[in-house]
N, C-alpha and C positions, 0 to 999 in steps of 0.2 A: 443406738439412737442416732438418727441423721438430722442435723440442723442446717438450715439455709446459711451458707457462709456469709451472705450479705447482711443477714440479721445480726450475726456475731460482730461484723465490722461496724454496723450502725449502733448497736446497743451492747457493747462488750460486757458492761456491768451486769447484764442479765444472765450471762453465760459463764461466770467465773468458775462455778463448780464443775461445769462441763470441761472447761479448759484444764482444770487441775485434776480431773478424774483419771483413773487408770485406763490406759490404752484407748484414748479417744481418737488416735490417729486412724484415718481411713480414707475413703475415696475423696472426701471433701475437706479434710482437716489435717493439719500437721503443726508441730511445735518444735522449736529448735533453741538450744542454748548456744551462747557465743562465748568462746574462751580466747583471751588474748595473752594467756600466760604460757603458751606452748609455741614452738617455732612456726607451726602451720595453722594455728588456731583460727586466725582471721581469714586466711585463704580457704580453709575448710568451711567456715561460716558463709562466706560469699558464694562458694560453689553450691552449698546446700540450698541457698535462697534461689540461685539461678536455676538449679535442677527442679525445685518445687514450682517455680513460676512457669517454666516450660511445660512440665507435666500436667499441671492443673489447666493451663490454657489449652493444651492439646486434647484435654479430656472434657470434663463438664464444669470446670471452674473449681475454686476452693479458697481456703484462707490458711495462712501460716502465721503463727504467733511467735515472735522472736523474743526470747528471754525466759522461756519455760523449758525445763529439762524433761527427759523422757519419763521421769517419775512423777511429773506434775508439780515440781517445786518451782515457785516463782523466783528466779534469780535476777531478772532485770538486765538492763544494759548500762546501768550507771557506772560500772567499772571501766567502760570504754571511753576513749577520748572522743572529742567531737569529730575529728577526722576519721576515726574508726567507724563511728555511727554513720557519718556521711557516706563512707565507702559502702556500707550495707544498703543504704537507701538508693544509691546511684547505680549500683552494679547491674540491676535489672535493665536499666535504660541504656547502659553502656554496652552490655554484652548480648542483649536479646532483641529479637525483632518480632513483630506481629503479636503484640499483647497490649492490654489496657490496664495494667496493674495500678492499684491505688495503695499508697502507704501513709499511715499516720501513727503518731505516738499516742500512747494511752498509759495512764498511771494506775496501777493496781497494787494494793497493799503497800503503798508508798514507794513503789519501784516502777521505773519507766520500762515500758514494753513497746515493741513495734508490731503493728497489725498490718499484714500484707494481704490485701484482698485481690484475688485474681479472677476476673470474669471469664466465662467460657469464650474461647476464640471463635470469631465469626468468619474470618478469612485467613487463608494462608496457614503456615505451620510456625509455631513459636520456636525459634532456633537460637542457639548460641553462635555468635559471629566467629569468624576465623577461617583459616585455610581449609579446615575440615569441620564444617558446621555440625553441631550436635543438637539433638532434640530428645525429649523424654515424654513418656505417656504414663498417666497415673493408673495404677492397678491396685485396688484396695489401699494398703498403707505404703505401697512401694512405688518408686519412680523408676520405670524401666526404659532403657534406650529404645527409641522409636526405630523400627525397621524400615527399609526403603519401601516395602510393599504397604506397610501401615501409613507411611507418609503420603504415598501416591493416592491411596484411598481417602485419606483425610483431606488432601488438597482437592480432589474431585468432589467430595461431598460438600466441602465448605464453599467452593466457588460456584457449584450449582445453587447452593442456598443463597449465595450473594446475588445471583441473577434473579432470584425469586424474592429477595428482600424488597420491601416497599419504600417509596420515597415521598409519598404524599397523596392527597386526594386526586383522583383522575378527572380530567376534563378534556374533551376532544380538542379544545382550542390550544391545549399545551402540546399537541402533536403536529407533525408535518403531514398534513392531510394528503398532499400529492403522493408522498412516499407510501403512506398507508394504503391508498386506493390502488396504486400500481401493485404493491405487494399482495394485497388482498385478492386482486384478480388473478395473479399468477399462481398464488398458493392454492386457491380453489380450483383452478384449471388443472394443476398437478394432481390434486386429490380426486379429480373427477366429480367434484361436488356440484350439484344443481340447486342446493338450498340457498335461500335468500337470507343471509346473515346481516343484521345491523352491525355497525362498526363496533359497538360495545360488545355484542355477542361474539363477534369474530375475535376481538382482542382477548376476551376471556378464554375462548377456545384454545388459542395458541399460547396462553400463559403470559401475555404482556400486561394484563391487569387481573386483579382478583378482588374478592370481597373480604373486607376486614371491618368488624364492628358495624355491619349492615351498610357499609359504604364501599364504592368502587375505588380502588387505590392502584396506582401505577407501580409496576415492579422496576427494579434496576435494569433488567433486560429490555423492558418496554421503553424506558427512558432513553437508554443508549441507542436503540435501533430506530425508534420513531419520534423521539422528543424534539421539539423545535430548538431547544437550547439545553442539551444535556449538562453543559458545564455549570449551569446555575445550581444544580444539586451535586454534581461530580466535577469539581473544578479542574481535575487533571485529565478529563476525557477529551483531550485534543492532541494534536500532533504539532511538533515544533521542528522547523527545517532551518538549519544553520549552514554557514560556509566559513571556513577559515583558510588563510593563506599560509598553511604550514603542513608538514607531513603528519600522519597519525601518531607516529612515535614521539613527536614533539608537542603532544597535546597539552602538557603541563605549561608550556611556554607559548600557548596559542595566541594570546592577546585578544582583542575584540573581534567579534565576527564581522565579516564584510556583508553578510546576508543573514537576516533573522526574521522569520515570519511564522505565524501560527495559523493553523486551520482547525475549525471546529464544525459542529453541526451533528445531526443524527448520522448514524454509521453509513448508510448508503450515500448520503450527501457528502460526507467526509471522504469516502472512497473516491467519489467522482471528482471532487475538488483536487485531490492528490493526483489522480490520473491525468486530469486536464493540465495541471501544473507541470507534470513530467513531460507531457507531449508538446505543450505549447510554451512553457515558461523559459526554454533555453537555459536551464540551470546548469546542465552539464556541457563540458567542452565537446566540440565536434571537430575531428580531423578531416579536412577536405584535401584530397590529393589526387594526382593523375594516376589512373589505373595502368600499371605496367604491362598488363596483358590486353589492353584495348585502347580506344581513343577517348574513353569517357573520363569523367571526374567521379571519384568515389567519396562517399561520406562515411566516416567511421566514428560511431559514438564512443565517448569516453568509457561508458559502461553499457552493457546490454540493457535497454530500457525494461524489457520483460523481466529480467532478474531483479532489477531495482524495484519495480512495481510489486513483484511477488514478495520481496522481503518486507516492504512496507505494509502490504495487505495482511501478511501473516502477523505482523506486529499489532495492527489495529484489531484484528479478529481474535487473536489468542492472548493478548496482554491481560495482566491482572488488574482489573478495573477498581479493585478495592484499595490499591496502593495510591497515595496522593501525589503521583508524579506523572508527567506527560511522556509520550513517546518522543524521542529525539532522533532526528535523522540529520547527520552531519557530514558535509562534504569537505574532505581535506584534499591537498594536492595529489595524494597518492591513493586515497581510499574514500569509500562512501560507507558510513557506519550507521546502522540502525540499532538503537538501544531501547528495549521495551521492558516496562516493569513486570516482574514475575519470572521465576525460574522456569526453564523449559521442562515440561512434564513428559516423562517417558516411563513405561513399565519396566524396561530393562535398564541396567546401569549404564550411564553415559559419563565420560570424564568431564571435568570442568571446562576444558578447552579441547576443541577438535576441529577438523575440517571435513567438509562433506564428501571428500574423496575416500575417507577412511572410516566413516561413521554412518550407519543407516538409522533413519528416524522413522518412527511409526506414528500413525494418526491417533492422538490422544488429546481431545479438546478440553481446554480449561473452561470454555464458555459454550456448552453444547447447544443451548437455545439460540444464541447469537449465530453460531456456526450454521445451524439448521436454517435459520431465516435467511442468512446471507447467501446460501446456496440457491435460494429461490429467486433472488434478484438477478437480473441479467443486464449486460451493458449494451451499448449501441450496436454491437455486432452480434447480439443475441447469444453471447457467451456468459456463463455463470460468473458472478462477481468473485467468488472464491472457489478454490479447489480444496480437496482433502489436504490436511497438513502435510502428509508424506509426499503427495503429488506436488505440492507447492515447493517443497525443499528440492525435489528432483529437478523441477523447472529452473530454479536458481542455479543449481550445480551444472546442469546441461547447457544453459545459456552462457555461463561463464566459460565453460570448456570450449564451446563453439566459437567464442570470441578470442580464444587463445589466451585467456586470463587465468590466474591461479584460482583454485577452489575456494569457496567462501570459508572464512574463519569464524568459528563460534566460540563464545564464552558465556557460560551460564552459571551464575552464583548469586541468586537474589534478583538479578536482571538477566535478560537474554539479549546478547549483543552479537550481531552478525556484521562482519567487515568484508566488503568487496574491494579488491585491489585492482587499480587500473594499469599498473606497470608502466607508468607514463615515461620514465627515463628510457627504458629499453625500447618502448614502442615508438617514441619520437625519433630515436636513432635509427630504428628499422625503416620507418617511413622515409626519412631523409635519404637513407642509402638507396632506396628504391627509385628515388626521383632525380637521378643524375641525368640531365637531358643530353641528347645529341643534336647536331646542328639542323637536322631536317625533321625534328619532331614538333607537332602542333597539339594544342589542346582543343577541347570543344568549348573554349571560352572566347567570347566575342566582346571586344571592348565597347563600353558605353561612354560616349562623350557628352558632357553637360555644357550648356552654353555659358555658364558662369560658375565660379567656385562657391560651393555651398558649405564648405567645411566649417565656416564660422557662423553659419546660420544658427541662432540660439535655440530654435525649436526643432531642429532636424539633427538627429544622431545618424550614424552610419546605418544602424539597424532600421530606423524609420524610413530612410531613403530607399533602402532595399525593399521594404514592404510596400512603399508607395509605387515604386517602379513595377514591382510584380503585379500589384492590383491594376495598374493602368494597362499593362500587357494583357492581363486576363480580360478586362472590359473590351479592349480592342478585338481580341480573338473572338469573344462572344458575338460582337457586332458583325464580324465577318464569317458567321455561321460555323464557328468551331464549337465543339461540345467539350465542356470541362469535366474530365473524368475524376480527377482528384484535386482537392484544393486545401492546402495547409498554409500556415503563415510563411513558410520558406520555400515551398515548391508547388507548382501546378503541373498537371498532366492533362493534355488535351488532344483531340483528334478532329479532323474536318468531317462534318456531317456528310453522309452519303458515300464517303471514300472507303468502303469496306472491301475486304479481300475475300473472294469466294473460298469457302471452307470445304463444303461437300454438298452435293445437290439435295441430299436428304436432311441436312442440318441447317441449311442457310435460312430457313424460315424461323428457326428457333434460336440460332446463335449467330452473332455477328463478330467478325474479327477486324479490327481497325488499326492501321499504322498510326501511332501516336508519338507525341514528343513531350518530354518533361522540360520545364524551364525553371531555372533558379537564378537569383541575382546575388553576386558576391562582391565583396570589397577587399582587394589585395593592395596593401600599401598605398591607400588613398585613391585607387582607381577602381571604378565599377565595371563588372563584367556580367554578361548574360551567358549562362551555361545552358547548352541545348543537348539533349540526348535522345536517341531513338528508343522507342518502346512499342509494345504490342498490347492492345486492350481487347479483351473478350467480353462481349456484352450479351446479356440475355434478351431475347425478343419475345419470349412467351409471356402472356398476360397472367395476372393473378387468378383470373377465372380458370385457366388451365392448370396452373401450378397448385391451386388450393385443393385439387383433387388428390394430391399426393399426401399420404398419411405421415410421411417421414419429414416433410418440410414444415417448419414453423416460421412464418414470415411476419410475425408481429414485431413491431419496432424496427422494421427493415426500411432502408432507403429505397426510393422508387421514383420512376418517371411517371407522371400523372398527366392525363389529357383533360384540359379544361377549356371549353369554348373553342375547340379546334387547335389549341396550342399546347405544347408540352412544358411542364414545369417540374421542379423537384419537390418531393414530399417524403413523409415518413408514415408508414402504415402503423396505425395504433391498434386497431381491432378489425376483424373482418368476419362476415357471416357467409352464407351460401351465395349471396348476390351483391352485397355492398360492403365497403370498407370505410372506416373512419380514418381519414388521412390528414395529418398535420401539414399545412402548406406555409412554410416560412415566408415566401414571397408575398403572400396575402395576409400574413399574420392571423391565420384562423385555421380551424379544423373543420373539414367538410366531408359529407357522405358521398362517395364516388362509386360508380359501378365497377365491378371487378374487371370487366373487359376494357376499362380505360386506364388500367394500372399495370406497369411493367416493373416488377421488383428487381432490385440488384441481387445477384447471387454470388456466393463465395466460389472460389476456385474448385473446391471439391464438389459443390452443388452443380456447377457447370459441367464438370466431368461426368457426374451421374446423369445429368440431363442428356448429354451427348450419347452416353452408353445406352440410355433408355430408348433413344430414337434409332441408333445404329449400333448394334452390339459389337463390343470389342474395338470400337473406334478409339484410337490413341490421341486424345486431344492434347496431352502434354507434349508429345513428339511433334505434332503439327505446329503448336505454338512455338516450340524451340526452333523449328525450321524457319518459320516466318519471322522470328525475332533475330535471325541471322546467326544464332549461337552455333549451329551445326554446319555453317556454310564456309567453304574455302575462301580465303581473303575477306573474311567477315569484317575486319577492321576497316579496310578500304571502302567496302560497300556502305558500312555504317557512317563513315566519315563523309562519303559522297552525299548521303541523304541529309546529314546534319548541315553540310555546307549549303545545299539547295534550300533548306528551311531557313538558314541564316539570311540568304539573299531575299527570300520571301519576307522575312521579318523586317529587313532594312527597307524594302519597298512599300509594304502594306501596313505594317504595324507602327514602325517608327517614321518620323519623330513623334514623341509623346511629350505632352506638356502638363505641368502642374504648378500652380501658385507662383508663377514668375520664372520657372526654369524649364528648359526644353532639353530632352535627351535624344541623342542620335546613336546609332549602332554601326560599327564597322562590320561588314559582311565577310571580312577575311579573318580567319582564326588567329589567336595569339600564338606567336612563336615562342616555344619554350626556351630556346637559346637566345640569350641577350648579350649583345656585343659590349654593352657597358657594365655588365655584371650585376644589374639591378634585379633581374628576374629571380624569384626564389627557387631553391632546390626542392622545397616541399611547401605545398599550399596548406597551411594550417589556419583554420578559422575558429576563433574562440567566440561563441555566442554568449553574450552576457546581458 
């Protein structure tokens, strides 16, 4: 006879005969006596309780009655001290994870008993803590050790069900409508569907909502991916970014963080916030130093941003959302550490600690729905938001290796922790050694003189002055008919309109090559400098009307030059048909329908190469660009320096002086001498953006 364990827990007096009967132990019921008159009696009792709670949780739930022996005699627990009783009730909370056990005392035949009710586990595996975690599975009246294969299957089943558990009644107003409509359009495009789904129908089709008790309800997966505010129901569904002024090994003595900020929102918004922060937030140190093999200044990031981004994206996509803890990304002096709730899931055995140079990881998603949806979303470069798990790990490993840094270190035991090391001590020593100047060496730095000292201006930090100067330079260049190729907070790249270099008679109508220059403003020891470097920009001249005929090009969400009223402006292609495109125009703060013949999309390097080969077979665009950029030229440094010097003279005459809010800036057209007679010039230029 099988009785619901919860009924026994609620109304034990109704089931006394059952508890005392012969052999009632089975899939859902067990009973244990407790002896304190033997050396290991209490230890055995505590172990039996832990084993039963784990096995019932990992199976279909159950109940354990403490104080009845195997023959059905009620012995009670009155012979135990209060400390011994407390140790029985507390052991499951001290030694086990992922369970919802309830314990209460009950008196039967004048004797105290403990009723231990164990609901079925909904998420994760109920394990005993420790260096070698153990778990059990209930099979009839036996508690059997859980095998690794059983554990992986259980984890996968339970976390899929977690995605499909519901969090309340569904309303469209609770979702981020922009994310939903972008996702819906891309998802239906990928499926080749021409059906007109309502939002409700679409969300039901993909599993974001479902019907319960004749009502539409939102699933956990739907909340996490589309919800306006997922943390309202899942408070830990956010990411916390911290910074400490100590090494990772000194974590226990870390003190207070010097940076602590949390980001939330539905998953695509959260990913975009984190990516924007990494690219524009200047969170990491940047080493800026003279290139020993050329005349330029090199920027070297503390960590490869692509590796950092991939580590965080993996954490957001693959974390265990059932655990009530956020993802923590912590920057130490020597490491960047991403700690994500949930053990790393793999079919094959993996050690608790390993590095990616000696361990292969396979794609085994904890959140299959979320992973599938995330792969549909694309970024501003038309690249998928996420990769397969194994591909993401390879990216982290390869980017760290390319940067000359140690392989990522992993630790997985309840949490998945990845630590990226920056080798800052050895690295700064290496850079310093490279930068020993000779008396005739110059940089591509040109000193900026200000008409008064602004160091004490309350509203102007060094960083804000650098940004102001760069923006003023950009505006002046635009006014003098320069085209801004790239524009970030710290660097602009620009070329003069019409000054293109002939490429090939068959290609010149489709591709343009322009000599360009990149500009950055630095502050070294209180003095501002303009860095100028030579560059080559390759631009597409083909209209969207021509390019749209290619089945291999997807130009949605692509930056483009757009002709409106006889003038060109920048825009982003949202959608396009055979004749027209919907284009977002930031300058006019609107979206407008534009003929395809009036739109010139930006193409990636590989797309430009394919375009060139499509017009002239076997044309080596990369080799031609290398030649024009002076990379393959004899005495390239001298030629590059000559062009930079000429541009500096132009900047001094045409762009400077520039003024802003009471101060005026001038530039010296003579480059800065690396050798300083007074010894003040640095051996290594190191810029810490903060």
